[in-house]
Backbone as a ProteinNet text record, in pm:
[ID]
protein_1_A
[PRIMARY]
MKNNALSVANNTTVSDHSKKREYSPDDLLTEAEAADALTLSVGTLRNWRCLRRGPIFRKVGLRCVRYRRGDLETFQLIVTNTSTAP
[TERTIARY]
-2268.3	-2167.1	-2029.8	-2021.2	-1892.2	-1834.4	-1917.7	-1869.3	-1808.9	-1872	-1820.1	-1682.7	-1667.9	-1539.6	-1433	-1472	-1378	-1330.5	-1423.2	-1384.4	-1294.4	-1319.1	-1233.3	-1094.8	-1088.5	-959.3	-887.5	-960.8	-899	-849.3	-925.9	-881.4	-754	-746.7	-627.5	-507.8	-527.4	-418.8	-371.8	-465	-428.4	-352.3	-399.5	-331.5	-193.8	-177	-46.8	52.4	7.4	96.1	124.2	35.6	55.7	152	187.9	282.4	421.7	492.6	628	722.6	816.5	914.3	1023.7	1060.8	1170.3	1300.7	1399.5	1526.7	1624.6	1704.2	1805.4	1943.5	2042.5	2178.5	2233.4	2174.6	2221.4	2156	2063.3	2001.1	2107.6	2098.5	2190.6	2124.6	2195.5	2143.5	2217.1	2147.4	2209.7	2296.2	2371.3	2452.4	2365.6	2253.5	2165.1	2107.3	2065.9	2011	2117.7	2240.3	2349.3	2385.9	2392.7	2423.6	2316.8	2192.2	2082.4	2092.7	2124.9	2136.3	2250.3	2356.5	2471.7	2466.3	2361.6	2344.5	2466.4	2506	2615.5	2564.5	2646.7	2610.7	2665.4	2605.1	2652.8	2796.5	2824.6	2959.4	3063.9	3029.1	3122.5	3152.1	3048.4	3070.9	3159.4	3136	3218.2	3363.2	3381.8	3517	3586.3	3516.8	3574.8	3612.8	3531.1	3565.3	3696.2	3714.4	3839	3959.4	3939.2	4046.9	4061.6	3977.7	3974.8	3947.1	3850.5	3803	3654.7	3595.6	3450.9	3407.2	3274.8	3220.5	3255.3	3252.9	3277.4	3166.2	3203.3	3105.2	3125.8	3027.4	3032.6	2999.6	3070.4	3039.1	2951.5	2838	2747.2	2749.8	2810.8	2828.6	2944.1	2940.2	3049	3033.2	2909.7	2889.5	2807.8	2732.6	2642.9	2719.8	2709.6	2773.5	2663.9	2684.7	2588.3	2660	2586.3	2636.3	2546	2605.7	2530.3	2490.8	2365.3	2314.7	2398.4	2436.1	2517.1	2654.2	2713.6	2842.7	2830.3	2718.7	2697	2683.1	2611.2	2594.4	2728.2	2809.5	2941.7	3029.1	3025	3102	3062.3	2933.2	2886.8	2939.2	2942.3	2993.2	3142.8	3216.3	3362.2	3397.7	3327.1	3365.2	3299.9	3211.6	3147.7	3250	3270.9	3367.4	3291.7	3345.7	3286.6	3378.3	3319.8	3396.7	3469.5	3593.6	3670.7	3681.7	3616.6	3620.4	3536.3	3578.3	3499.8	3368.1
744.7	644.7	707.7	822.7	889.2	928.6	976.4	1016.5	899	781.4	662.7	624.6	627.4	594.4	694.7	821.5	925.1	903.9	869.3	848.4	725.9	623	505.6	543.1	621.4	665.4	752.4	840.1	924.7	843.5	743.6	658.7	583.9	537.8	467.5	560.6	682.1	779.4	812.4	834.1	867.3	752.2	630.4	517.4	496.3	524.8	511.8	610.3	732.8	834.2	813.2	742.2	724.4	609.7	528.6	419.8	477.9	422	467.2	400.5	477.9	427.1	353.2	236.8	164.2	217.1	236	290.7	179.5	203.3	107.5	169.4	90.3	143.8	198.2	157.1	202.6	332.3	387.8	515.4	622.8	706.4	818.5	944.2	1015	1135.5	1257.7	1369.5	1495.5	1545.4	1651.9	1713.3	1753.5	1818	1866.4	1750.2	1643.1	1526.4	1458.8	1449	1387	1471	1602.2	1691.4	1678.9	1672.4	1657	1523.7	1418.1	1285.3	1280.8	1357.4	1358.3	1473.9	1553.2	1675.2	1766.5	1789.1	1880	1983.4	2082.5	2178.3	2129	2176.4	2142.5	2192.5	2309.1	2365.6	2275	2209.2	2115.9	1998.7	1943.5	1833.6	1878.2	1998.3	2050.1	2067.1	2119.2	2138.2	2003.5	1905.5	1773.4	1711.1	1733.4	1678.4	1737.2	1867.4	1933.1	1881.2	1849.7	1799.3	1647.4	1584.4	1438.1	1367.9	1423.7	1366.6	1337.9	1282.5	1264	1140.1	1128.7	1008.1	1002.7	881.6	860.3	929.2	994.8	1061.4	1020.1	1048.6	1018.9	1144	1164.1	1274.6	1219.2	1281	1242.4	1358.2	1334.9	1445.3	1533.2	1659.8	1750	1812.7	1837.1	1913.2	1844.7	1744.6	1682	1585.4	1607.7	1521	1442.1	1313.3	1227.9	1141.3	1107.6	1022.2	900.2	782.3	659.1	646.9	615.7	606.9	509.9	396.9	299.1	354.2	437.4	498.5	598.1	669.8	763	687.6	575.4	495.2	438	391.1	338.7	448.7	566.7	680.5	714.7	715	745.2	643.3	517.1	413.8	431	469.5	483.6	601.8	713.1	833.6	844	752.1	755.4	719	810.6	789	757.4	665.7	638	697.3	750.3	813.3	708	736.2	647.1	704.8	817.8	880.2	799.9	795	718.1	782.9
-3381.3	-3406.7	-3421.1	-3485.3	-3500.6	-3364.7	-3274.8	-3142.8	-3068.7	-3079.3	-3013.8	-3069.5	-3200.5	-3263.2	-3221.5	-3210.1	-3171.7	-3028	-2940	-2800.4	-2786.9	-2865.8	-2861.5	-2911.4	-3019	-3071.9	-2969.4	-2903	-2801.9	-2683.6	-2641.2	-2530.5	-2567.2	-2690.3	-2735.5	-2734.5	-2783.1	-2787.9	-2646.7	-2556	-2418.4	-2355.1	-2373.8	-2311.5	-2373.8	-2504.1	-2567.2	-2507	-2479.4	-2425.3	-2277.2	-2208	-2064.6	-2033.9	-2134	-2112.3	-2089.2	-1991.3	-1964.4	-2062.2	-2113.2	-2207.5	-2130.6	-2179.6	-2118.9	-2176.8	-2089.7	-2133.9	-2164.3	-2265.7	-2306.2	-2284	-2248.3	-2233.6	-2364.9	-2477.2	-2607.9	-2654.5	-2575.2	-2611.6	-2622.1	-2725.7	-2740.5	-2686.5	-2598.9	-2536.4	-2588.5	-2594.5	-2632.6	-2517.7	-2543.5	-2437.3	-2318.3	-2348	-2241.2	-2161.2	-2228.7	-2159.1	-2074.1	-2127.6	-2053.7	-1931.4	-1949	-1837.5	-1728.9	-1769.9	-1674.6	-1600.1	-1672.4	-1610.9	-1508.8	-1533.5	-1443.4	-1343.6	-1351.6	-1270.2	-1281.4	-1405.9	-1439	-1537.4	-1564	-1667.8	-1802.2	-1909	-2043.4	-2059.5	-2001.3	-2008.2	-1946.1	-1835.6	-1771.8	-1864.7	-1928	-2022.5	-2138.4	-2189.2	-2299.9	-2255.8	-2135.7	-2082.8	-2067.9	-2011.6	-1995.2	-2128.5	-2232	-2364.2	-2413.9	-2396	-2439.6	-2362	-2235.8	-2150.4	-2159.6	-2240.8	-2257.1	-2124	-2051.8	-1925.8	-1941.1	-1840	-1841	-1915	-1935.4	-1999.7	-2148.1	-2201.2	-2344.2	-2422.8	-2531.6	-2616.8	-2761.3	-2842.5	-2985.3	-3063.6	-3171.9	-3261.8	-3374	-3393.6	-3501.5	-3600.2	-3714.8	-3807.9	-3761.2	-3801.6	-3765.9	-3627.9	-3585.2	-3463.2	-3354.5	-3389.4	-3291.2	-3201.9	-3072.8	-2973.7	-2903.6	-2889.4	-2821.6	-2719.2	-2613.6	-2506.9	-2497.6	-2490	-2473	-2326.1	-2300.5	-2163.4	-2079.3	-2136.1	-2063.8	-2025.7	-2112.7	-2082.1	-1967.3	-1960.8	-1850	-1717.8	-1721.1	-1600.2	-1553.7	-1648	-1614.9	-1555.8	-1617	-1567.2	-1423.9	-1397.7	-1262.1	-1161.1	-1198.7	-1108.9	-1082.6	-1184.4	-1172.2	-1082.6	-1097.3	-1023.9	-886.3	-855.7	-724.9	-618	-526.8	-419.1	-290.6	-216	-84.2	20.4	123.2	229.6	312.7	345.9	432.3	573.3	593.3	725.8	823.9	950.3	1049.5	1081.5
[MASK]
++++++++++++++++++++++++++++++++++++++++++++++++++++++++++++++++++++++++++++++++++++++

C-alpha cells in the first residue's frame, strides 16, 4: 500500500513540474534574464542604464535591478527597425 501511495505522489509531482508556466507582462526579471530575453549582454544593459537608454528598469533595494517583462516587449517593438531598401 505504501508503494502505491508513493507512486501516486510521484506522478503528481512529475505532472506538476511538467506544466508550462504562463508568463505575465508584470513578471520581474533579473539583469541576466532580461539580457537573455533581448539577446544582449548584461554589460550592454548596464551601459544603457548609465546612459539612460534602453528598456525601463526598476531598482529593488540598493543594488537589485529588475526589468518588467512587458517593458522589455515594448522596448523590442520600439527599437525594431524595418528595412526600407528595395
